[in-house]
PDBQT receptor file of N, H, CA, C and O in Angstrom, charges set to zero:
ATOM      1  N   UNK A   1      -2.094  12.567  13.267  1.00  0.00    +0.000 N 
ATOM      2  CA  UNK A   1      -2.529  11.604  12.273  1.00  0.00    +0.000 C 
ATOM      3  C   UNK A   1      -1.289  11.029  11.591  1.00  0.00    +0.000 C 
ATOM      4  O   UNK A   1      -0.367  11.762  11.232  1.00  0.00    +0.000 OA
ATOM      5  N   UNK A   2      -1.281   9.720  11.421  1.00  0.00    +0.000 N 
ATOM      6  H   UNK A   2      -2.030   9.125  11.713  1.00  0.00    +0.000 HD
ATOM      7  CA  UNK A   2      -0.166   9.036  10.775  1.00  0.00    +0.000 C 
ATOM      8  C   UNK A   2      -0.571   8.653   9.349  1.00  0.00    +0.000 C 
ATOM      9  O   UNK A   2      -1.499   7.870   9.149  1.00  0.00    +0.000 OA
ATOM     10  N   UNK A   3       0.120   9.203   8.380  1.00  0.00    +0.000 N 
ATOM     11  H   UNK A   3       0.874   9.839   8.543  1.00  0.00    +0.000 HD
ATOM     12  CA  UNK A   3      -0.151   8.914   6.979  1.00  0.00    +0.000 C 
ATOM     13  C   UNK A   3       1.045   8.193   6.382  1.00  0.00    +0.000 C 
ATOM     14  O   UNK A   3       2.175   8.373   6.837  1.00  0.00    +0.000 OA
ATOM     15  N   UNK A   4       0.798   7.377   5.365  1.00  0.00    +0.000 N 
ATOM     16  H   UNK A   4      -0.120   7.231   4.996  1.00  0.00    +0.000 HD
ATOM     17  CA  UNK A   4       1.891   6.595   4.778  1.00  0.00    +0.000 C 
ATOM     18  C   UNK A   4       1.882   6.697   3.261  1.00  0.00    +0.000 C 
ATOM     19  O   UNK A   4       0.859   6.968   2.632  1.00  0.00    +0.000 OA
ATOM     20  N   UNK A   5       3.051   6.471   2.709  1.00  0.00    +0.000 N 
ATOM     21  H   UNK A   5       3.882   6.250   3.220  1.00  0.00    +0.000 HD
ATOM     22  CA  UNK A   5       3.191   6.280   1.265  1.00  0.00    +0.000 C 
ATOM     23  C   UNK A   5       3.252   4.775   1.042  1.00  0.00    +0.000 C 
ATOM     24  O   UNK A   5       3.983   4.068   1.736  1.00  0.00    +0.000 OA
ATOM     25  N   UNK A   6       2.484   4.288   0.072  1.00  0.00    +0.000 N 
ATOM     26  H   UNK A   6       1.890   4.862  -0.492  1.00  0.00    +0.000 HD
ATOM     27  CA  UNK A   6       2.435   2.851  -0.202  1.00  0.00    +0.000 C 
ATOM     28  C   UNK A   6       3.104   2.583  -1.541  1.00  0.00    +0.000 C 
ATOM     29  O   UNK A   6       2.768   3.193  -2.557  1.00  0.00    +0.000 OA
ATOM     30  N   UNK A   7       4.060   1.657  -1.521  1.00  0.00    +0.000 N 
ATOM     31  H   UNK A   7       4.333   1.162  -0.696  1.00  0.00    +0.000 HD
ATOM     32  CA  UNK A   7       4.812   1.271  -2.715  1.00  0.00    +0.000 C 
ATOM     33  C   UNK A   7       4.499  -0.170  -3.064  1.00  0.00    +0.000 C 
ATOM     34  O   UNK A   7       4.291  -1.002  -2.180  1.00  0.00    +0.000 OA
ATOM     35  N   UNK A   8       4.466  -0.461  -4.356  1.00  0.00    +0.000 N 
ATOM     36  H   UNK A   8       4.634   0.215  -5.073  1.00  0.00    +0.000 HD
ATOM     37  CA  UNK A   8       4.223  -1.817  -4.826  1.00  0.00    +0.000 C 
ATOM     38  C   UNK A   8       5.342  -2.287  -5.725  1.00  0.00    +0.000 C 
ATOM     39  O   UNK A   8       6.014  -1.496  -6.389  1.00  0.00    +0.000 OA
ATOM     40  N   UNK A   9       5.525  -3.596  -5.731  1.00  0.00    +0.000 N 
ATOM     41  H   UNK A   9       4.980  -4.238  -5.192  1.00  0.00    +0.000 HD
ATOM     42  CA  UNK A   9       6.551  -4.191  -6.590  1.00  0.00    +0.000 C 
ATOM     43  C   UNK A   9       5.950  -5.447  -7.232  1.00  0.00    +0.000 C 
ATOM     44  O   UNK A   9       5.333  -6.272  -6.558  1.00  0.00    +0.000 OA
ATOM     45  N   UNK A  10       6.143  -5.570  -8.537  1.00  0.00    +0.000 N 
ATOM     46  H   UNK A  10       6.644  -4.900  -9.084  1.00  0.00    +0.000 HD
ATOM     47  CA  UNK A  10       5.739  -6.769  -9.274  1.00  0.00    +0.000 C 
ATOM     48  C   UNK A  10       6.992  -7.498  -9.715  1.00  0.00    +0.000 C 
ATOM     49  O   UNK A  10       7.838  -6.930 -10.406  1.00  0.00    +0.000 OA
ATOM     50  N   UNK A  11       7.111  -8.729  -9.325  1.00  0.00    +0.000 N 
ATOM     51  H   UNK A  11       6.424  -9.191  -8.764  1.00  0.00    +0.000 HD
ATOM     52  CA  UNK A  11       8.238  -9.603  -9.688  1.00  0.00    +0.000 C 
ATOM     53  C   UNK A  11       9.563  -8.870  -9.624  1.00  0.00    +0.000 C 
ATOM     54  O   UNK A  11       9.960  -8.435  -8.543  1.00  0.00    +0.000 OA
ATOM     55  N   UNK A  12      10.257  -8.716 -10.728  1.00  0.00    +0.000 N 
ATOM     56  H   UNK A  12       9.935  -9.069 -11.606  1.00  0.00    +0.000 HD
ATOM     57  CA  UNK A  12      11.594  -8.116 -10.739  1.00  0.00    +0.000 C 
ATOM     58  C   UNK A  12      11.578  -6.625 -11.058  1.00  0.00    +0.000 C 
ATOM     59  O   UNK A  12      12.637  -6.021 -11.231  1.00  0.00    +0.000 OA
ATOM     60  N   UNK A  13      10.404  -6.031 -11.137  1.00  0.00    +0.000 N 
ATOM     61  H   UNK A  13       9.544  -6.522 -10.997  1.00  0.00    +0.000 HD
ATOM     62  CA  UNK A  13      10.320  -4.602 -11.443  1.00  0.00    +0.000 C 
ATOM     63  C   UNK A  13      10.732  -3.766 -10.238  1.00  0.00    +0.000 C 
ATOM     64  O   UNK A  13      10.753  -4.259  -9.110  1.00  0.00    +0.000 OA
ATOM     65  N   UNK A  14      11.058  -2.500 -10.482  1.00  0.00    +0.000 N 
ATOM     66  H   UNK A  14      11.040  -2.100 -11.399  1.00  0.00    +0.000 HD
ATOM     67  CA  UNK A  14      11.351  -1.571  -9.401  1.00  0.00    +0.000 C 
ATOM     68  C   UNK A  14      10.066  -1.234  -8.653  1.00  0.00    +0.000 C 
ATOM     69  O   UNK A  14       8.967  -1.367  -9.192  1.00  0.00    +0.000 OA
ATOM     70  N   UNK A  15      10.220  -0.795  -7.403  1.00  0.00    +0.000 N 
ATOM     71  H   UNK A  15      11.113  -0.687  -6.966  1.00  0.00    +0.000 HD
ATOM     72  CA  UNK A  15       9.068  -0.343  -6.641  1.00  0.00    +0.000 C 
ATOM     73  C   UNK A  15       8.487   0.914  -7.270  1.00  0.00    +0.000 C 
ATOM     74  O   UNK A  15       9.214   1.777  -7.762  1.00  0.00    +0.000 OA
ATOM     75  N   UNK A  16       7.173   0.996  -7.243  1.00  0.00    +0.000 N 
ATOM     76  H   UNK A  16       6.582   0.294  -6.843  1.00  0.00    +0.000 HD
ATOM     77  CA  UNK A  16       6.505   2.202  -7.732  1.00  0.00    +0.000 C 
ATOM     78  C   UNK A  16       5.557   2.704  -6.648  1.00  0.00    +0.000 C 
ATOM     79  O   UNK A  16       4.990   1.922  -5.886  1.00  0.00    +0.000 OA
ATOM     80  N   UNK A  17       5.399   4.013  -6.597  1.00  0.00    +0.000 N 
ATOM     81  H   UNK A  17       5.859   4.649  -7.216  1.00  0.00    +0.000 HD
ATOM     82  CA  UNK A  17       4.467   4.609  -5.646  1.00  0.00    +0.000 C 
ATOM     83  C   UNK A  17       3.046   4.304  -6.105  1.00  0.00    +0.000 C 
ATOM     84  O   UNK A  17       2.661   4.652  -7.222  1.00  0.00    +0.000 OA
ATOM     85  N   UNK A  18       2.274   3.659  -5.250  1.00  0.00    +0.000 N 
ATOM     86  H   UNK A  18       2.587   3.376  -4.344  1.00  0.00    +0.000 HD
ATOM     87  CA  UNK A  18       0.886   3.352  -5.577  1.00  0.00    +0.000 C 
ATOM     88  C   UNK A  18      -0.045   4.463  -5.121  1.00  0.00    +0.000 C 
ATOM     89  O   UNK A  18      -0.923   4.897  -5.866  1.00  0.00    +0.000 OA
ATOM     90  N   UNK A  19       0.156   4.921  -3.882  1.00  0.00    +0.000 N 
ATOM     91  H   UNK A  19       0.870   4.568  -3.276  1.00  0.00    +0.000 HD
ATOM     92  CA  UNK A  19      -0.721   5.952  -3.329  1.00  0.00    +0.000 C 
ATOM     93  C   UNK A  19      -0.012   6.610  -2.151  1.00  0.00    +0.000 C 
ATOM     94  O   UNK A  19       0.643   5.933  -1.358  1.00  0.00    +0.000 OA
ATOM     95  N   UNK A  20      -0.144   7.928  -2.038  1.00  0.00    +0.000 N 
ATOM     96  H   UNK A  20      -0.676   8.478  -2.682  1.00  0.00    +0.000 HD
ATOM     97  CA  UNK A  20       0.448   8.609  -0.894  1.00  0.00    +0.000 C 
ATOM     98  C   UNK A  20      -0.656   9.160  -0.005  1.00  0.00    +0.000 C 
ATOM     99  O   UNK A  20      -1.827   9.184  -0.384  1.00  0.00    +0.000 OA
ATOM    100  N   UNK A  21      -0.265   9.597   1.176  1.00  0.00    +0.000 N 
ATOM    101  H   UNK A  21       0.686   9.577   1.484  1.00  0.00    +0.000 HD
ATOM    102  CA  UNK A  21      -1.211  10.100   2.178  1.00  0.00    +0.000 C 
ATOM    103  C   UNK A  21      -2.273   9.065   2.532  1.00  0.00    +0.000 C 
ATOM    104  O   UNK A  21      -3.445   9.398   2.708  1.00  0.00    +0.000 OA
ATOM    105  N   UNK A  22      -1.850   7.807   2.635  1.00  0.00    +0.000 N 
ATOM    106  H   UNK A  22      -0.897   7.536   2.492  1.00  0.00    +0.000 HD
ATOM    107  CA  UNK A  22      -2.767   6.713   2.967  1.00  0.00    +0.000 C 
ATOM    108  C   UNK A  22      -3.053   6.758   4.463  1.00  0.00    +0.000 C 
ATOM    109  O   UNK A  22      -2.142   6.783   5.290  1.00  0.00    +0.000 OA
ATOM    110  N   UNK A  23      -4.348   6.768   4.789  1.00  0.00    +0.000 N 
ATOM    111  H   UNK A  23      -5.089   6.747   4.117  1.00  0.00    +0.000 HD
ATOM    112  CA  UNK A  23      -4.761   6.844   6.186  1.00  0.00    +0.000 C 
ATOM    113  C   UNK A  23      -5.383   5.546   6.684  1.00  0.00    +0.000 C 
ATOM    114  O   UNK A  23      -5.519   5.349   7.892  1.00  0.00    +0.000 OA
ATOM    115  N   UNK A  24      -5.764   4.653   5.762  1.00  0.00    +0.000 N 
ATOM    116  H   UNK A  24      -5.654   4.813   4.781  1.00  0.00    +0.000 HD
ATOM    117  CA  UNK A  24      -6.433   3.416   6.164  1.00  0.00    +0.000 C 
ATOM    118  C   UNK A  24      -6.085   2.306   5.184  1.00  0.00    +0.000 C 
ATOM    119  O   UNK A  24      -6.053   2.520   3.972  1.00  0.00    +0.000 OA
ATOM    120  N   UNK A  25      -5.822   1.116   5.723  1.00  0.00    +0.000 N 
ATOM    121  H   UNK A  25      -5.848   0.942   6.708  1.00  0.00    +0.000 HD
ATOM    122  CA  UNK A  25      -5.537  -0.063   4.905  1.00  0.00    +0.000 C 
ATOM    123  C   UNK A  25      -6.397  -1.211   5.418  1.00  0.00    +0.000 C 
ATOM    124  O   UNK A  25      -6.363  -1.538   6.605  1.00  0.00    +0.000 OA
ATOM    125  N   UNK A  26      -7.159  -1.815   4.530  1.00  0.00    +0.000 N 
ATOM    126  H   UNK A  26      -7.186  -1.550   3.566  1.00  0.00    +0.000 HD
ATOM    127  CA  UNK A  26      -7.958  -2.989   4.871  1.00  0.00    +0.000 C 
ATOM    128  C   UNK A  26      -7.427  -4.184   4.078  1.00  0.00    +0.000 C 
ATOM    129  O   UNK A  26      -7.072  -4.052   2.906  1.00  0.00    +0.000 OA
ATOM    130  N   UNK A  27      -7.376  -5.344   4.721  1.00  0.00    +0.000 N 
ATOM    131  H   UNK A  27      -7.664  -5.452   5.673  1.00  0.00    +0.000 HD
ATOM    132  CA  UNK A  27      -6.881  -6.548   4.066  1.00  0.00    +0.000 C 
ATOM    133  C   UNK A  27      -7.946  -7.628   4.148  1.00  0.00    +0.000 C 
ATOM    134  O   UNK A  27      -8.434  -7.957   5.229  1.00  0.00    +0.000 OA
ATOM    135  N   UNK A  28      -8.299  -8.177   2.988  1.00  0.00    +0.000 N 
ATOM    136  H   UNK A  28      -7.902  -7.910   2.109  1.00  0.00    +0.000 HD
ATOM    137  CA  UNK A  28      -9.266  -9.266   2.906  1.00  0.00    +0.000 C 
ATOM    138  C   UNK A  28      -8.656 -10.336   2.018  1.00  0.00    +0.000 C 
ATOM    139  O   UNK A  28      -8.749 -10.259   0.793  1.00  0.00    +0.000 OA
ATOM    140  N   UNK A  29      -8.025 -11.346   2.638  1.00  0.00    +0.000 N 
ATOM    141  H   UNK A  29      -7.949 -11.408   3.633  1.00  0.00    +0.000 HD
ATOM    142  CA  UNK A  29      -7.317 -12.356   1.865  1.00  0.00    +0.000 C 
ATOM    143  C   UNK A  29      -6.131 -11.718   1.177  1.00  0.00    +0.000 C 
ATOM    144  O   UNK A  29      -5.252 -11.164   1.836  1.00  0.00    +0.000 OA
ATOM    145  N   UNK A  30      -6.098 -11.791  -0.159  1.00  0.00    +0.000 N 
ATOM    146  H   UNK A  30      -6.813 -12.242  -0.694  1.00  0.00    +0.000 HD
ATOM    147  CA  UNK A  30      -4.992 -11.181  -0.901  1.00  0.00    +0.000 C 
ATOM    148  C   UNK A  30      -5.382  -9.854  -1.551  1.00  0.00    +0.000 C 
ATOM    149  O   UNK A  30      -4.652  -9.336  -2.397  1.00  0.00    +0.000 OA
ATOM    150  N   UNK A  31      -6.531  -9.307  -1.156  1.00  0.00    +0.000 N 
ATOM    151  H   UNK A  31      -7.123  -9.728  -0.470  1.00  0.00    +0.000 HD
ATOM    152  CA  UNK A  31      -6.958  -8.000  -1.656  1.00  0.00    +0.000 C 
ATOM    153  C   UNK A  31      -6.682  -6.954  -0.579  1.00  0.00    +0.000 C 
ATOM    154  O   UNK A  31      -7.197  -7.044   0.535  1.00  0.00    +0.000 OA
ATOM    155  N   UNK A  32      -5.867  -5.967  -0.926  1.00  0.00    +0.000 N 
ATOM    156  H   UNK A  32      -5.448  -5.894  -1.831  1.00  0.00    +0.000 HD
ATOM    157  CA  UNK A  32      -5.514  -4.886  -0.019  1.00  0.00    +0.000 C 
ATOM    158  C   UNK A  32      -6.180  -3.620  -0.536  1.00  0.00    +0.000 C 
ATOM    159  O   UNK A  32      -5.954  -3.206  -1.673  1.00  0.00    +0.000 OA
ATOM    160  N   UNK A  33      -7.001  -3.011   0.307  1.00  0.00    +0.000 N 
ATOM    161  H   UNK A  33      -7.185  -3.347   1.231  1.00  0.00    +0.000 HD
ATOM    162  CA  UNK A  33      -7.696  -1.786  -0.072  1.00  0.00    +0.000 C 
ATOM    163  C   UNK A  33      -7.069  -0.626   0.675  1.00  0.00    +0.000 C 
ATOM    164  O   UNK A  33      -6.980  -0.624   1.902  1.00  0.00    +0.000 OA
ATOM    165  N   UNK A  34      -6.633   0.370  -0.106  1.00  0.00    +0.000 N 
ATOM    166  H   UNK A  34      -6.705   0.367  -1.103  1.00  0.00    +0.000 HD
ATOM    167  CA  UNK A  34      -5.973   1.546   0.433  1.00  0.00    +0.000 C 
ATOM    168  C   UNK A  34      -6.913   2.740   0.324  1.00  0.00    +0.000 C 
ATOM    169  O   UNK A  34      -7.629   2.882  -0.668  1.00  0.00    +0.000 OA
ATOM    170  N   UNK A  35      -6.912   3.602   1.347  1.00  0.00    +0.000 N 
ATOM    171  H   UNK A  35      -6.331   3.487   2.152  1.00  0.00    +0.000 HD
ATOM    172  CA  UNK A  35      -7.709   4.827   1.337  1.00  0.00    +0.000 C 
ATOM    173  C   UNK A  35      -6.797   5.989   1.696  1.00  0.00    +0.000 C 
ATOM    174  O   UNK A  35      -6.050   5.918   2.672  1.00  0.00    +0.000 OA
ATOM    175  N   UNK A  36      -6.854   7.064   0.906  1.00  0.00    +0.000 N 
ATOM    176  H   UNK A  36      -7.461   7.122   0.113  1.00  0.00    +0.000 HD
ATOM    177  CA  UNK A  36      -6.062   8.239   1.259  1.00  0.00    +0.000 C 
ATOM    178  C   UNK A  36      -6.929   9.226   2.040  1.00  0.00    +0.000 C 
ATOM    179  O   UNK A  36      -8.111   8.976   2.276  1.00  0.00    +0.000 OA
ATOM    180  N   UNK A  37      -6.330  10.344   2.434  1.00  0.00    +0.000 N 
ATOM    181  H   UNK A  37      -5.370  10.547   2.243  1.00  0.00    +0.000 HD
ATOM    182  CA  UNK A  37      -7.030  11.277   3.321  1.00  0.00    +0.000 C 
ATOM    183  C   UNK A  37      -8.211  11.994   2.665  1.00  0.00    +0.000 C 
ATOM    184  O   UNK A  37      -9.066  12.534   3.367  1.00  0.00    +0.000 OA
ATOM    185  N   UNK A  38      -8.274  12.007   1.340  1.00  0.00    +0.000 N 
ATOM    186  H   UNK A  38      -7.580  11.567   0.770  1.00  0.00    +0.000 HD
ATOM    187  CA  UNK A  38      -9.432  12.635   0.684  1.00  0.00    +0.000 C 
ATOM    188  C   UNK A  38     -10.461  11.604   0.232  1.00  0.00    +0.000 C 
ATOM    189  O   UNK A  38     -11.425  11.948  -0.452  1.00  0.00    +0.000 OA
ATOM    190  N   UNK A  39     -10.260  10.332   0.614  1.00  0.00    +0.000 N 
ATOM    191  H   UNK A  39      -9.477  10.052   1.170  1.00  0.00    +0.000 HD
ATOM    192  CA  UNK A  39     -11.248   9.301   0.327  1.00  0.00    +0.000 C 
ATOM    193  C   UNK A  39     -11.000   8.489  -0.921  1.00  0.00    +0.000 C 
ATOM    194  O   UNK A  39     -11.795   7.604  -1.239  1.00  0.00    +0.000 OA
ATOM    195  N   UNK A  40      -9.922   8.757  -1.643  1.00  0.00    +0.000 N 
ATOM    196  H   UNK A  40      -9.276   9.475  -1.385  1.00  0.00    +0.000 HD
ATOM    197  CA  UNK A  40      -9.610   7.958  -2.826  1.00  0.00    +0.000 C 
ATOM    198  C   UNK A  40      -9.342   6.524  -2.388  1.00  0.00    +0.000 C 
ATOM    199  O   UNK A  40      -8.652   6.289  -1.395  1.00  0.00    +0.000 OA
ATOM    200  N   UNK A  41      -9.887   5.573  -3.129  1.00  0.00    +0.000 N 
ATOM    201  H   UNK A  41     -10.448   5.764  -3.935  1.00  0.00    +0.000 HD
ATOM    202  CA  UNK A  41      -9.749   4.152  -2.817  1.00  0.00    +0.000 C 
ATOM    203  C   UNK A  41      -8.972   3.445  -3.926  1.00  0.00    +0.000 C 
ATOM    204  O   UNK A  41      -9.183   3.712  -5.109  1.00  0.00    +0.000 OA
ATOM    205  N   UNK A  42      -8.079   2.549  -3.536  1.00  0.00    +0.000 N 
ATOM    206  H   UNK A  42      -7.908   2.333  -2.575  1.00  0.00    +0.000 HD
ATOM    207  CA  UNK A  42      -7.326   1.755  -4.496  1.00  0.00    +0.000 C 
ATOM    208  C   UNK A  42      -7.262   0.323  -3.990  1.00  0.00    +0.000 C 
ATOM    209  O   UNK A  42      -6.913   0.084  -2.834  1.00  0.00    +0.000 OA
ATOM    210  N   UNK A  43      -7.597  -0.628  -4.852  1.00  0.00    +0.000 N 
ATOM    211  H   UNK A  43      -7.880  -0.433  -5.791  1.00  0.00    +0.000 HD
ATOM    212  CA  UNK A  43      -7.506  -2.041  -4.503  1.00  0.00    +0.000 C 
ATOM    213  C   UNK A  43      -6.311  -2.658  -5.213  1.00  0.00    +0.000 C 
ATOM    214  O   UNK A  43      -6.094  -2.436  -6.404  1.00  0.00    +0.000 OA
ATOM    215  N   UNK A  44      -5.534  -3.443  -4.454  1.00  0.00    +0.000 N 
ATOM    216  H   UNK A  44      -5.711  -3.623  -3.487  1.00  0.00    +0.000 HD
ATOM    217  CA  UNK A  44      -4.334  -4.082  -4.971  1.00  0.00    +0.000 C 
ATOM    218  C   UNK A  44      -4.374  -5.543  -4.553  1.00  0.00    +0.000 C 
ATOM    219  O   UNK A  44      -4.704  -5.858  -3.410  1.00  0.00    +0.000 OA
ATOM    220  N   UNK A  45      -4.040  -6.431  -5.474  1.00  0.00    +0.000 N 
ATOM    221  H   UNK A  45      -3.772  -6.175  -6.403  1.00  0.00    +0.000 HD
ATOM    222  CA  UNK A  45      -3.938  -7.844  -5.122  1.00  0.00    +0.000 C 
ATOM    223  C   UNK A  45      -2.485  -8.136  -4.788  1.00  0.00    +0.000 C 
ATOM    224  O   UNK A  45      -1.591  -7.839  -5.580  1.00  0.00    +0.000 OA
ATOM    225  N   UNK A  46      -2.246  -8.722  -3.605  1.00  0.00    +0.000 N 
ATOM    226  H   UNK A  46      -2.973  -8.962  -2.962  1.00  0.00    +0.000 HD
ATOM    227  CA  UNK A  46      -0.878  -9.007  -3.208  1.00  0.00    +0.000 C 
ATOM    228  C   UNK A  46      -0.769  -9.266  -1.721  1.00  0.00    +0.000 C 
ATOM    229  O   UNK A  46      -1.723  -9.696  -1.073  1.00  0.00    +0.000 OA
ATOM    230  N   UNK A  47       0.420  -8.994  -1.190  1.00  0.00    +0.000 N 
ATOM    231  H   UNK A  47       1.195  -8.644  -1.717  1.00  0.00    +0.000 HD
ATOM    232  CA  UNK A  47       0.694  -9.228   0.225  1.00  0.00    +0.000 C 
ATOM    233  C   UNK A  47       1.587  -8.115   0.763  1.00  0.00    +0.000 C 
ATOM    234  O   UNK A  47       2.471  -7.620   0.063  1.00  0.00    +0.000 OA
ATOM    235  N   UNK A  48       1.346  -7.729   2.009  1.00  0.00    +0.000 N 
ATOM    236  H   UNK A  48       0.628  -8.130   2.577  1.00  0.00    +0.000 HD
ATOM    237  CA  UNK A  48       2.217  -6.761   2.661  1.00  0.00    +0.000 C 
ATOM    238  C   UNK A  48       3.581  -7.391   2.890  1.00  0.00    +0.000 C 
ATOM    239  O   UNK A  48       3.678  -8.535   3.336  1.00  0.00    +0.000 OA
ATOM    240  N   UNK A  49       4.631  -6.645   2.585  1.00  0.00    +0.000 N 
ATOM    241  H   UNK A  49       4.553  -5.717   2.223  1.00  0.00    +0.000 HD
ATOM    242  CA  UNK A  49       5.982  -7.138   2.845  1.00  0.00    +0.000 C 
ATOM    243  C   UNK A  49       6.692  -6.304   3.892  1.00  0.00    +0.000 C 
ATOM    244  O   UNK A  49       7.629  -6.783   4.531  1.00  0.00    +0.000 OA
ATOM    245  N   UNK A  50       6.260  -5.058   4.081  1.00  0.00    +0.000 N 
ATOM    246  H   UNK A  50       5.499  -4.669   3.563  1.00  0.00    +0.000 HD
ATOM    247  CA  UNK A  50       6.893  -4.201   5.083  1.00  0.00    +0.000 C 
ATOM    248  C   UNK A  50       5.935  -3.092   5.495  1.00  0.00    +0.000 C 
ATOM    249  O   UNK A  50       5.251  -2.497   4.662  1.00  0.00    +0.000 OA
ATOM    250  N   UNK A  51       5.901  -2.829   6.799  1.00  0.00    +0.000 N 
ATOM    251  H   UNK A  51       6.457  -3.312   7.475  1.00  0.00    +0.000 HD
ATOM    252  CA  UNK A  51       5.167  -1.691   7.333  1.00  0.00    +0.000 C 
ATOM    253  C   UNK A  51       6.116  -0.961   8.269  1.00  0.00    +0.000 C 
ATOM    254  O   UNK A  51       6.466  -1.478   9.330  1.00  0.00    +0.000 OA
ATOM    255  N   UNK A  52       6.534   0.237   7.880  1.00  0.00    +0.000 N 
ATOM    256  H   UNK A  52       6.249   0.657   7.017  1.00  0.00    +0.000 HD
ATOM    257  CA  UNK A  52       7.451   1.051   8.668  1.00  0.00    +0.000 C 
ATOM    258  C   UNK A  52       6.670   2.247   9.189  1.00  0.00    +0.000 C 
ATOM    259  O   UNK A  52       6.536   3.256   8.498  1.00  0.00    +0.000 OA
ATOM    260  N   UNK A  53       6.153   2.133  10.411  1.00  0.00    +0.000 N 
ATOM    261  H   UNK A  53       6.261   1.313  10.973  1.00  0.00    +0.000 HD
ATOM    262  CA  UNK A  53       5.323   3.201  10.958  1.00  0.00    +0.000 C 
ATOM    263  C   UNK A  53       6.130   4.447  11.256  1.00  0.00    +0.000 C 
ATOM    264  O   UNK A  53       5.624   5.556  11.081  1.00  0.00    +0.000 OA
ATOM    265  N   UNK A  54       7.362   4.302  11.700  1.00  0.00    +0.000 N 
ATOM    266  H   UNK A  54       7.772   3.402  11.842  1.00  0.00    +0.000 HD
ATOM    267  CA  UNK A  54       8.206   5.462  11.990  1.00  0.00    +0.000 C 
ATOM    268  C   UNK A  54       8.567   6.213  10.718  1.00  0.00    +0.000 C 
ATOM    269  O   UNK A  54       8.671   7.439  10.727  1.00  0.00    +0.000 OA
ATOM    270  N   UNK A  55       8.759   5.482   9.621  1.00  0.00    +0.000 N 
ATOM    271  H   UNK A  55       8.675   4.485   9.614  1.00  0.00    +0.000 HD
ATOM    272  CA  UNK A  55       9.105   6.095   8.349  1.00  0.00    +0.000 C 
ATOM    273  C   UNK A  55       7.928   6.388   7.451  1.00  0.00    +0.000 C 
ATOM    274  O   UNK A  55       8.096   6.951   6.369  1.00  0.00    +0.000 OA
ATOM    275  N   UNK A  56       6.712   6.007   7.891  1.00  0.00    +0.000 N 
ATOM    276  H   UNK A  56       6.575   5.549   8.769  1.00  0.00    +0.000 HD
ATOM    277  CA  UNK A  56       5.472   6.225   7.137  1.00  0.00    +0.000 C 
ATOM    278  C   UNK A  56       5.510   5.593   5.754  1.00  0.00    +0.000 C 
ATOM    279  O   UNK A  56       5.087   6.202   4.771  1.00  0.00    +0.000 OA
ATOM    280  N   UNK A  57       6.026   4.351   5.684  1.00  0.00    +0.000 N 
ATOM    281  H   UNK A  57       6.370   3.857   6.482  1.00  0.00    +0.000 HD
ATOM    282  CA  UNK A  57       6.131   3.622   4.422  1.00  0.00    +0.000 C 
ATOM    283  C   UNK A  57       5.529   2.235   4.566  1.00  0.00    +0.000 C 
ATOM    284  O   UNK A  57       5.766   1.541   5.554  1.00  0.00    +0.000 OA
ATOM    285  N   UNK A  58       4.748   1.842   3.568  1.00  0.00    +0.000 N 
ATOM    286  H   UNK A  58       4.556   2.406   2.765  1.00  0.00    +0.000 HD
ATOM    287  CA  UNK A  58       4.186   0.498   3.478  1.00  0.00    +0.000 C 
ATOM    288  C   UNK A  58       4.601  -0.073   2.119  1.00  0.00    +0.000 C 
ATOM    289  O   UNK A  58       4.555   0.622   1.104  1.00  0.00    +0.000 OA
ATOM    290  N   UNK A  59       5.008  -1.350   2.113  1.00  0.00    +0.000 N 
ATOM    291  H   UNK A  59       5.046  -1.915   2.937  1.00  0.00    +0.000 HD
ATOM    292  CA  UNK A  59       5.406  -1.989   0.854  1.00  0.00    +0.000 C 
ATOM    293  C   UNK A  59       4.552  -3.229   0.631  1.00  0.00    +0.000 C 
ATOM    294  O   UNK A  59       4.253  -3.986   1.555  1.00  0.00    +0.000 OA
ATOM    295  N   UNK A  60       4.170  -3.407  -0.636  1.00  0.00    +0.000 N 
ATOM    296  H   UNK A  60       4.412  -2.792  -1.386  1.00  0.00    +0.000 HD
ATOM    297  CA  UNK A  60       3.314  -4.514  -1.043  1.00  0.00    +0.000 C 
ATOM    298  C   UNK A  60       3.974  -5.282  -2.192  1.00  0.00    +0.000 C 
ATOM    299  O   UNK A  60       4.499  -4.680  -3.129  1.00  0.00    +0.000 OA
ATOM    300  N   UNK A  61       3.943  -6.601  -2.113  1.00  0.00    +0.000 N 
ATOM    301  H   UNK A  61       3.517  -7.090  -1.352  1.00  0.00    +0.000 HD
ATOM    302  CA  UNK A  61       4.346  -7.445  -3.249  1.00  0.00    +0.000 C 
ATOM    303  C   UNK A  61       3.062  -7.714  -4.028  1.00  0.00    +0.000 C 
ATOM    304  O   UNK A  61       2.187  -8.445  -3.564  1.00  0.00    +0.000 OA
ATOM    305  N   UNK A  62       2.957  -7.120  -5.211  1.00  0.00    +0.000 N 
ATOM    306  H   UNK A  62       3.668  -6.526  -5.588  1.00  0.00    +0.000 HD
ATOM    307  CA  UNK A  62       1.740  -7.200  -6.027  1.00  0.00    +0.000 C 
ATOM    308  C   UNK A  62       1.706  -8.497  -6.836  1.00  0.00    +0.000 C 
ATOM    309  O   UNK A  62       2.728  -8.959  -7.343  1.00  0.00    +0.000 OA
ATOM    310  N   UNK A  63       0.522  -9.065  -6.941  1.00  0.00    +0.000 N 
ATOM    311  H   UNK A  63      -0.308  -8.690  -6.528  1.00  0.00    +0.000 HD
ATOM    312  CA  UNK A  63       0.369 -10.276  -7.744  1.00  0.00    +0.000 C 
ATOM    313  C   UNK A  63      -0.565 -10.085  -8.919  1.00  0.00    +0.000 C 
ATOM    314  O   UNK A  63      -0.739 -11.008  -9.715  1.00  0.00    +0.000 OA
ATOM    315  N   UNK A  64      -1.171  -8.920  -9.052  1.00  0.00    +0.000 N 
ATOM    316  H   UNK A  64      -1.030  -8.170  -8.405  1.00  0.00    +0.000 HD
ATOM    317  CA  UNK A  64      -2.071  -8.687 -10.191  1.00  0.00    +0.000 C 
ATOM    318  C   UNK A  64      -1.377  -7.981 -11.320  1.00  0.00    +0.000 C 
ATOM    319  O   UNK A  64      -1.993  -7.711 -12.351  1.00  0.00    +0.000 OA
TER     320      UNK A  64
């Protein structure tokens, strides 16, 4: 199973960890829904900027 840590960044702020152990990501327009392995759901408005499958890292530019 491939799990990822998802980081978000707003404008000039530093990246912050949004959710770890993410197993599923759904994208609907600018709404990104993250699910971790225990079923926790988090919705973020923004756009994916990087997906590193080998490093298990996803980065999002947040707009909300």
